C-alpha positions in Angstrom: 0.0 0.0 0.0 1.1 3.6 -0.6 1.0 6.2 2.1 -2.1 7.7 0.4 -3.9 4.4 0.3 -3.2 3.7 4.0 -4.5 7.2 4.8 -7.6 6.7 2.8 -8.4 3.4 4.5 -7.9 5.0 7.9 -10.3 7.8 7.0 -12.8 5.3 5.8 -12.6 3.1 8.9 -12.7 6.0 11.4 -16.0 7.1 9.8 -17.4 3.6 9.7 -16.4 2.8 13.3 -17.0 6.3 14.8 -13.4 6.7 15.9 -11.7 10.0 16.9 -8.0 10.2 16.2 -5.7 12.4 18.2 -2.2 13.2 17.1 0.4 15.1 19.2 2.3 17.7 17.2 5.5 15.7 17.5 4.0 12.9 15.4 4.9 12.4 11.7 3.3 14.5 9.0 1.4 11.6 7.5 -0.2 10.9 10.9 -1.2 14.5 11.5 -2.9 14.6 8.1 -5.5 11.8 9.1 -6.1 13.1 12.7 -9.3 14.7 13.8 -7.3 16.9 16.3 -3.6 17.8 16.6 -1.8 19.8 19.2 -0.4 19.6 22.7 -1.3 16.7 25.0 -3.7 18.3 27.4 -5.5 20.3 24.7 -6.0 17.0 22.8 -7.5 15.4 26.0 -10.0 18.3 26.2 -10.9 18.0 22.5 -11.5 14.2 22.9 -13.8 14.8 25.9 -16.0 17.1 23.8 -16.0 14.8 20.7 -19.1 12.6 20.3 -17.1 9.5 19.3 -17.0 6.6 21.8 -13.6 5.4 20.7 -10.4 7.5 20.8 -7.0 6.6 19.4 -4.1 8.6 20.8 -1.1 8.9 18.6 1.4 10.0 21.2 2.9 8.4 24.3 1.3 6.6 27.3 0.8 9.4 29.7 -1.1 11.3 27.0 -3.5 8.4 26.5 -3.9 8.1 30.3 -4.9 11.8 30.4 -7.5 11.2 27.7 -8.9 8.4 29.8 -9.0 10.6 32.9 -11.1 13.2 31.1 -13.2 10.7 29.2 -13.5 7.6 31.5 -16.6 6.4 29.7 -14.8 6.1 26.3 -12.6 3.4 24.9 -9.1 5.0 24.7 -6.4 3.2 22.6 -2.7 4.0 22.7 -1.6 3.5 19.1 1.9 2.2 19.9 2.1 0.3 23.3 5.8 0.8 23.4 5.6 4.6 23.2 6.5 5.8 26.7 8.0 9.0 28.1 11.3 9.0 30.0 10.4 12.2 31.9 6.9 10.9 32.9 8.5 7.6 34.2 11.4 9.1 36.2 9.6 8.9 39.5 7.2 6.5 41.2 4.6 7.1 43.9 6.9 6.1 46.8 9.5 8.7 45.7 6.9 11.5 45.7 5.6 10.4 49.1 9.1 10.6 50.4 9.5 14.1 49.0 6.2 15.1 50.6 7.4 13.9 53.9 10.7 15.8 53.4 8.9 19.0 52.4 5.5 18.8 54.3 4.7 22.5 53.9 5.1 22.4 50.1 2.3 22.0 47.5 3.2 19.4 44.9 2.9 20.6 41.4 2.9 17.9 38.7 3.7 18.7 35.1 1.1 17.1 32.8 4.0 14.9 31.6 3.7 12.5 34.5 2.0 9.1 34.9 -1.5 8.9 36.2 -0.2 7.1 39.2 2.0 10.1 40.1 -1.0 12.5 39.6 -2.8 10.7 42.4 -0.3 12.1 45.0 0.0 15.6 43.7 -1.9 18.8 44.5 -2.3 20.3 41.1 -1.3 19.6 37.5 0.1 22.2 35.0 1.0 22.3 31.3 4.0 24.2 29.9 1.6 27.0 28.8 -0.4 27.3 32.0 2.3 26.6 34.7 3.2 30.2 35.5 -0.5 31.2 35.8 -1.5 28.2 37.8 1.4 28.4 40.3 0.9 32.1 40.7 -2.7 31.6 41.7 -2.1 28.7 44.1 -2.5 29.2 47.9 0.8 29.0 49.7 4.3 30.2 48.7 6.2 26.9 48.8 6.2 24.7 45.7 7.6 21.2 45.1 7.7 21.0 41.3 8.0 17.6 39.5 9.4 16.2 37.4 11.0 18.7 35.0 13.5 21.0 36.9 14.1 23.0 33.7 10.4 23.9 33.3 10.3 24.4 37.1 13.2 26.8 37.0 11.6 28.8 34.2 8.4 29.1 36.2 10.3 30.1 39.4 12.0 33.0 37.6 8.6 34.3 36.6 7.3 34.0 40.2 10.2 35.2 42.5 7.8 35.7 45.4 7.4 31.9 45.8 10.0 29.4 47.0 10.6 26.3 44.8 12.1 22.9 45.4 13.1 20.7 42.5 14.3 17.1 42.1 16.7 16.1 39.3 14.4 15.3 36.3 13.2 16.4 33.0 13.1 15.6 29.3 16.4 14.0 28.2 15.9 15.2 24.6 15.3 18.9 25.4 17.8 18.9 28.3 20.6 17.5 26.0 20.7 20.7 23.9 23.8 22.8 24.8 24.2 26.6 24.7 26.8 25.9 22.0 24.0 24.8 19.7 22.5 28.2 20.0 25.8 29.8 19.1 26.1 27.7 16.0 22.5 28.1 14.9 22.7 31.9 15.2 26.0 31.9 13.3 24.3 29.9 10.5 21.1 31.9 10.6 21.8 35.4 11.9 18.4 36.8 10.9 16.3 34.1 12.5 14.5 34.3 15.8 15.1 31.6 18.4 11.9 29.9 19.7 12.5 27.3 22.4 10.5 25.0 24.8 10.9 25.6 28.5 12.0 22.0 28.9 15.4 23.2 27.6 18.1 24.1 30.1 18.1 27.7 31.4 21.3 28.5 29.5 19.4 27.9 26.3 16.0 29.4 27.2 17.7 32.6 28.5 19.0 33.2 24.9 15.6 32.7 23.2 13.5 35.4 21.6 10.4 33.4 22.7 9.9 30.6 25.2 6.7 28.6 25.2 4.8 25.4 24.7 4.8 23.5 21.4 1.6 25.2 20.4 2.8 28.5 21.6 6.0 28.2 19.4 3.9 27.3 16.4 1.4 30.1 16.9 4.2 32.6 17.5 5.9 31.6 14.2 2.7 31.5 12.2 1.6 35.0 13.4 5.0 36.7 13.3 6.1 39.1 10.6 9.5 37.6 10.8 10.6 35.2 8.0 13.2 32.9 9.6 13.1 30.9 12.9 15.3 28.5 14.8 13.0 25.9 16.4 14.2 24.7 19.8 11.9 21.8 20.4 11.3 18.4 18.7 12.5 18.6 15.1 9.2 17.6 13.6 7.8 21.1 14.5 10.2 22.8 12.1 8.9 20.4 9.4 5.3 21.0 10.2 5.8 24.8 10.3 7.4 24.7 6.9 4.3 23.1 5.4 2.0 25.6 7.2 4.1 28.6 6.3 5.8 27.9 3.0 6.9 31.5 2.6 9.0 31.3 5.8 12.1 29.3 6.7 12.5 27.1 9.8 15.7 25.6 11.1 16.2 23.0 13.8 18.2 24.2 16.8 19.9 20.8 17.1 19.8 17.6 15.0 19.5 15.6 18.3 16.1 17.0 19.2 14.3 13.8 18.2 11.9 12.0 20.5 12.2 8.3 19.7 9.1 7.5 21.6 7.0 10.0 19.5 8.5 8.3 16.4 7.4 4.9 17.6 3.9 5.3 16.2 3.7 4.6 12.5 0.8 5.2 10.0 0.4 1.4 9.9 0.0 1.3 13.7 -3.0 3.7 13.3 -4.5 1.5 10.5 -4.2 -1.6 12.7 -5.9 0.3 15.6 -8.8 1.2 13.3 -9.0 -2.4 12.1 -9.1 -3.6 15.7 -5.9 -5.5 15.5 -3.4 -3.1 17.1 -2.7 -0.7 19.9 -3.5 -1.0 23.6 -6.7 -0.2 25.4 -6.0 2.0 28.4 -7.5 0.8 31.6 -7.5 2.8 34.9 -9.2 1.5 38.1 -11.8 3.7 39.8 -9.5 4.8 42.7 -6.8 5.9 40.2 -9.4 7.8 38.1 -10.8 9.5 41.1 -7.6 10.5 42.8 -5.6 11.5 39.7 -8.5 13.6 38.5 -8.3 15.8 41.6 -5.1 17.6 40.5 -6.6 18.0 37.0 -9.7 19.5 38.5 -7.6 21.9 40.6 -5.8 23.0 37.5 -9.1 23.7 35.8 -10.3 25.6 38.9 -7.3 27.8 38.8 -7.8 28.6 35.1 -5.7 26.0 33.3 
C-alpha cells in the first residue's frame, strides 16, 4: 500500500467505526494529516472529551493516552503504539513522591502534565507548559515542590520570584541535552532568524531565546509573526510541520539531536491496525486511580488552566 492508500483506508474506517484520532504535534506528518485533532497533549484530551465519538485513538505516548482516559473515562481509549512511553513521565514513582512530601511537608506538589496517572494521584495540582506560570501564581501557599522537570520548574520560578521552589533532578532528556553551543552555532548559520524554544530546555538555552513557550505556543508565534526565519528549539518535527504551514517562511532545527524516539514509535500502519481492531493497547484505569488522579486536573481547571 502507498501512504495515500493507507491514509484513505484509515479515513474510511474511522468514519465507519465512529473513531476520533488524536495526534500530538511531534508525530509524523502523514499521521497528522489523518487526525481529527492535533496539538499539545492536554489540549487533545479536552478535545477528545468534547468529541461525540465513543472510541479515541491517541497517537502519542502513554501518559497522554492516560490523560485522555482521565477526562473521558466512559470512552474506549487506545494508545496507538504500546511501546511509546515518556522517560520524563516515568522518572519517579509514587513512593518517591511520598518521600518528598514527607521531606517538604509544607510544600504544595505541582505535577507537570508529563507524568504518569499514578503520580498524579499524590500531587496537588497539574500544570502544562503553557499554564504553569499562571496556575502556580494563583495557588495558595508560597512553597512549591515542582516535579518532574526541573528546567520547566526553573523557568516558572523565575517568573514568580515571590514563591519558593524545590526541585528534584528530572526532565526531558531530549530537550535537556541541547547545549548553549547549539544556540551559538544556529545563530551563526542563521543570523536573521528568531530563536523559539521550549521551557524544557536548560536555562542557559532558554535565556537566549526570543520566545519561550509550549509547542503550540511556538507554532502560533511563528505563524503569526512578521519575521521570516526561525530557529526551532523543540522536537524537530515542529520545524517540518511549520514549513508546510508557512511555505513562505524558513524554519531551522536548533539541534539535530532534538528527536523524540518515543514519539517516532507510532507509524501510520499502527494507526491503521488500531482502526482495524488488531493493534494498539486499550488504556484501563481503576476507579480509585481515576478519582484520585482527576483531583489535580480539576484543581488546574479551577485555577484557570
